[in-house]
Backbone as a printed PyTorch tensor [residue, N CA C, xyz], in Angstrom:
tensor([[[186.5350, -57.1860,  56.9630],
         [185.9650, -58.5970,  56.4230],
         [186.4880, -59.9220,  56.5360]],

        [[185.5530, -60.6600,  56.2260],
         [185.3730, -61.9920,  57.3530],
         [185.9100, -63.1020,  56.1710]],

        [[186.4610, -64.5620,  56.3200],
         [186.4760, -65.1130,  55.3730],
         [185.7580, -66.0160,  56.0480]],

        [[185.5350, -66.9990,  54.8370],
         [183.9160, -67.9170,  54.7060],
         [184.4680, -68.4910,  53.5860]],

        [[183.4120, -69.7640,  53.4910],
         [183.8690, -71.2690,  52.4550],
         [182.5320, -70.9810,  51.4500]],

        [[182.3340, -70.9180,  50.6620],
         [181.0180, -70.4730,  49.7290],
         [181.1160, -71.6700,  48.8110]],

        [[180.2690, -72.2050,  49.0070],
         [180.1470, -73.4400,  48.0070],
         [181.4660, -74.2410,  47.9370]],

        [[182.3690, -74.0210,  48.9570],
         [183.4450, -75.2680,  49.2610],
         [184.9210, -74.5040,  48.4660]],

        [[184.7410, -73.1460,  48.1250],
         [186.1170, -72.9840,  47.6030],
         [185.6150, -70.7550,  49.2610]],

        [[186.9920, -71.0210,  49.9610],
         [187.6130, -69.8990,  50.1000],
         [186.9840, -68.3600,  49.5980]],

        [[186.8100, -67.2360,  50.7390],
         [186.2280, -66.5720,  49.7150],
         [185.8720, -65.2390,  51.0900]],

        [[186.0440, -64.1290,  50.6090],
         [186.5180, -63.1820,  51.6130],
         [185.3060, -62.4320,  51.4830]],

        [[184.6510, -61.6490,  52.7770],
         [183.2260, -60.6990,  52.3450],
         [183.6430, -59.3190,  52.9250]],

        [[182.4380, -58.6730,  53.2010],
         [182.6230, -57.5360,  53.9660],
         [182.3420, -58.2560,  55.0710]],

        [[182.1990, -57.4920,  56.1810],
         [181.6600, -57.5670,  57.3280],
         [179.8850, -57.2040,  57.7230]],

        [[179.6070, -56.9490,  56.5710],
         [177.7020, -56.7150,  56.5900],
         [177.6210, -57.6100,  56.1160]],

        [[177.7190, -58.6440,  55.4900],
         [177.1060, -59.0500,  53.8890],
         [176.0290, -59.6800,  55.1060]],

        [[175.1220, -60.4190,  53.7510],
         [174.0260, -61.4970,  54.5060],
         [173.5570, -62.3800,  53.8770]],

        [[173.4720, -63.6780,  54.0090],
         [172.9180, -64.6400,  53.0990],
         [172.4590, -63.9880,  51.6900]],

        [[171.7180, -62.7590,  52.0000],
         [170.7410, -62.6210,  50.8150],
         [171.5000, -61.8470,  49.9030]],

        [[172.5330, -60.9090,  50.4950],
         [173.5930, -60.4960,  50.0260],
         [174.3320, -61.4500,  48.7840]],

        [[174.8560, -62.8750,  49.3840],
         [175.8350, -63.8420,  48.3740],
         [174.6220, -64.4900,  47.9930]],

        [[173.4740, -64.4190,  47.7330],
         [172.4600, -65.0330,  46.8020],
         [172.3000, -64.3410,  45.7650]],

        [[171.9220, -63.2070,  45.8940],
         [172.0310, -61.9590,  44.5750],
         [173.1210, -62.0990,  43.7190]],

        [[174.1510, -62.0820,  45.0190],
         [175.6820, -62.1700,  43.5420],
         [176.0110, -63.8080,  42.8810]],

        [[175.5900, -64.6730,  43.4150],
         [175.5680, -65.9520,  43.1210],
         [174.8060, -65.7230,  41.7440]],

        [[173.6190, -65.5410,  41.7580],
         [172.4300, -65.8040,  40.7910],
         [172.8170, -64.5880,  39.7990]],

        [[172.9910, -63.5640,  40.6980],
         [173.1240, -62.3430,  39.2520],
         [171.8730, -61.4750,  38.9860]],

        [[170.9560, -61.7230,  40.0350],
         [169.7900, -60.9120,  40.2510],
         [169.3150, -60.4460,  41.4590]],

        [[168.7660, -59.1660,  41.4540],
         [168.4570, -58.2200,  42.6200],
         [167.2200, -58.9620,  43.8370]],

        [[167.8120, -58.8100,  44.6630],
         [166.4200, -59.4520,  45.3110],
         [166.2660, -58.6590,  46.3650]],

        [[164.9480, -58.9200,  47.2100],
         [164.3720, -58.2140,  48.3010],
         [165.1610, -58.4050,  49.7680]],

        [[164.9390, -58.0790,  50.2990],
         [165.4230, -58.0530,  51.7540],
         [164.3900, -60.0970,  52.4670]],

        [[163.6050, -60.2770,  51.5540],
         [162.7860, -61.3810,  51.7790],
         [162.9710, -62.6170,  51.2120]],

        [[164.2810, -62.1520,  50.1520],
         [164.8550, -63.3110,  49.6020],
         [164.2130, -63.4120,  48.1180]],

        [[163.0300, -62.9160,  47.7380],
         [162.3070, -62.8710,  46.5930],
         [162.8580, -62.6780,  45.3050]],

        [[162.9190, -62.4840,  44.4990],
         [163.8610, -61.8490,  43.6010],
         [162.5070, -60.2590,  43.1130]],

        [[163.8540, -59.3240,  43.0090],
         [162.4330, -58.4900,  42.5260],
         [161.8080, -57.9870,  41.3790]],

        [[162.1760, -58.7070,  40.1740],
         [161.6140, -58.9920,  39.2200],
         [159.8750, -59.8390,  39.2930]],

        [[160.4980, -60.6540,  40.5450],
         [159.1110, -60.8710,  40.1620],
         [159.0020, -62.8880,  39.8530]],

        [[160.1730, -62.8890,  39.0100],
         [159.9030, -64.2140,  38.5950],
         [160.5400, -65.4750,  40.2300]],

        [[161.0040, -66.8890,  39.5010],
         [161.6950, -67.8910,  40.4300],
         [162.5540, -67.3040,  40.4600]],

        [[163.2890, -68.1770,  41.5250],
         [164.6830, -68.2530,  41.8590],
         [164.7030, -69.7320,  42.2620]],

        [[164.4240, -70.4700,  42.6220],
         [165.5330, -71.9390,  43.2420],
         [166.3240, -72.1930,  43.0680]],

        [[166.5630, -71.4930,  44.3710],
         [167.6540, -71.4490,  45.4040],
         [167.6400, -72.4590,  46.8760]],

        [[168.2030, -72.9370,  47.4320],
         [168.3430, -73.2160,  48.9130],
         [169.8230, -72.4830,  49.0630]],

        [[169.4060, -72.1550,  50.7500],
         [170.9030, -72.1310,  51.0990],
         [171.4180, -73.1390,  52.6090]],

        [[172.1660, -73.3290,  52.7120],
         [172.9160, -73.9010,  53.6460],
         [173.7340, -72.7510,  54.7070]],

        [[174.0370, -72.6260,  55.7870],
         [175.3320, -72.1560,  56.9710],
         [175.5900, -73.2100,  57.6050]],

        [[177.2070, -73.8730,  57.5330],
         [177.0600, -74.5380,  58.7390],
         [176.1010, -75.6420,  58.3610]],

        [[176.0980, -76.1990,  57.5310],
         [174.5580, -77.6600,  57.2420],
         [173.5900, -76.8520,  57.5930]],

        [[172.9900, -76.3170,  58.0960],
         [171.5860, -75.7380,  58.6300],
         [171.0780, -75.0660,  57.3170]],

        [[169.8990, -75.4990,  57.1640],
         [168.9020, -74.9630,  55.6440],
         [168.5540, -73.2660,  57.0660]],

        [[168.7440, -72.5070,  56.1100],
         [168.3380, -71.0490,  56.1640],
         [167.0450, -70.7100,  55.2970]],

        [[165.6030, -71.2070,  56.3120],
         [164.6540, -69.9260,  55.2380],
         [164.4260, -68.4930,  54.6930]],

        [[164.2200, -69.3770,  53.5220],
         [164.3490, -67.7430,  52.3340],
         [164.1520, -66.4970,  53.3070]],

        [[162.7980, -66.7070,  54.2180],
         [162.3950, -65.6350,  55.3050],
         [163.3240, -64.5190,  55.4170]],

        [[164.4270, -65.6570,  56.4340],
         [165.5480, -65.4750,  57.1670],
         [166.5800, -64.4580,  56.7330]],

        [[167.0960, -64.9650,  55.1470],
         [168.2630, -64.4760,  54.2430],
         [168.2490, -63.1280,  54.8410]],

        [[167.9200, -62.3330,  54.3010],
         [167.9850, -60.9240,  54.6560],
         [168.0390, -60.8640,  56.4580]],

        [[168.1190, -61.2180,  56.9100],
         [168.5270, -61.4640,  58.2810],
         [169.6170, -62.4300,  59.0510]],

        [[170.2650, -62.8020,  58.0190],
         [170.8090, -63.5750,  58.6510],
         [172.6570, -63.0240,  58.2340]],

        [[173.2570, -63.0300,  58.9070],
         [174.8640, -62.4000,  58.4810],
         [175.4790, -63.3190,  58.5140]],

        [[176.4110, -62.8830,  57.9250],
         [177.5500, -63.7050,  57.8960],
         [178.4790, -63.6550,  58.7030]],

        [[179.3340, -64.8660,  59.2330],
         [180.2990, -64.6520,  59.9380],
         [181.5900, -65.0100,  59.6080]],

        [[182.2860, -64.7640,  60.3770],
         [183.6640, -65.2410,  59.8180],
         [184.1520, -67.2310,  60.2950]],

        [[184.5890, -67.5140,  59.0720],
         [184.8730, -68.7950,  59.7950],
         [183.5080, -69.7180,  59.2100]],

        [[182.7470, -69.2440,  58.5850],
         [180.9760, -70.0570,  58.3610],
         [181.8240, -70.4640,  57.0430]],

        [[180.8520, -72.1650,  56.7180],
         [180.6180, -72.3820,  55.7790],
         [179.4310, -72.5680,  55.1160]],

        [[178.8350, -71.5900,  53.4740],
         [177.9490, -70.9510,  53.3490],
         [177.6450, -72.4760,  51.8280]],

        [[176.4060, -73.0600,  51.3830],
         [176.3000, -73.7160,  50.1940],
         [174.9750, -73.0280,  50.1520]],

        [[175.2980, -72.3810,  48.7950],
         [173.8940, -71.8840,  47.5840],
         [174.1580, -72.9230,  46.6260]],

        [[172.8650, -73.4190,  46.6190],
         [172.1930, -74.9110,  46.1250],
         [171.1550, -74.5570,  45.0420]],

        [[171.2590, -74.4770,  43.3380],
         [170.5080, -73.9690,  42.3590],
         [169.9160, -75.2030,  42.2490]],

        [[168.5900, -75.3620,  41.5920],
         [167.9320, -75.8090,  40.7140],
         [168.1060, -75.6420,  39.5020]],

        [[167.8160, -76.7600,  38.8250],
         [168.2870, -76.5430,  37.6550],
         [167.2280, -77.6760,  36.9630]],

        [[166.8620, -77.4090,  35.7470],
         [165.7010, -78.2880,  35.0520],
         [166.6080, -79.1300,  34.0550]],

        [[166.0040, -80.7020,  33.7350],
         [166.6480, -81.3620,  32.6280],
         [166.7690, -82.6510,  32.7460]],

        [[167.6580, -84.0320,  32.4870],
         [166.9450, -85.0820,  32.9490],
         [168.8630, -85.2250,  33.2410]]])
C-alpha cells in the first residue's frame, strides 16, 4: 500500500495503482488505458502529479508512488 495525497486529502492506495485508476474511481466511470471513457463520452478532467500535468495519453502508464500529491480537476459548466 502507498500513502498519497489526493485532492488535498490523505489516501492509501494499492501499490499497483495508476493515475487512470484514480481518475476512474474519482469520476465514477470506466476508462480505457488511454484515459478515455469506454462509453465514448467526454471526460473534462485534468491531472497533476506533484504539480506537473500528466497528459491523458500517459495516465495508464503513470504509476502512483508513495508520498505523491495528486490533483484531479473536473471541469463543470455554469456561470
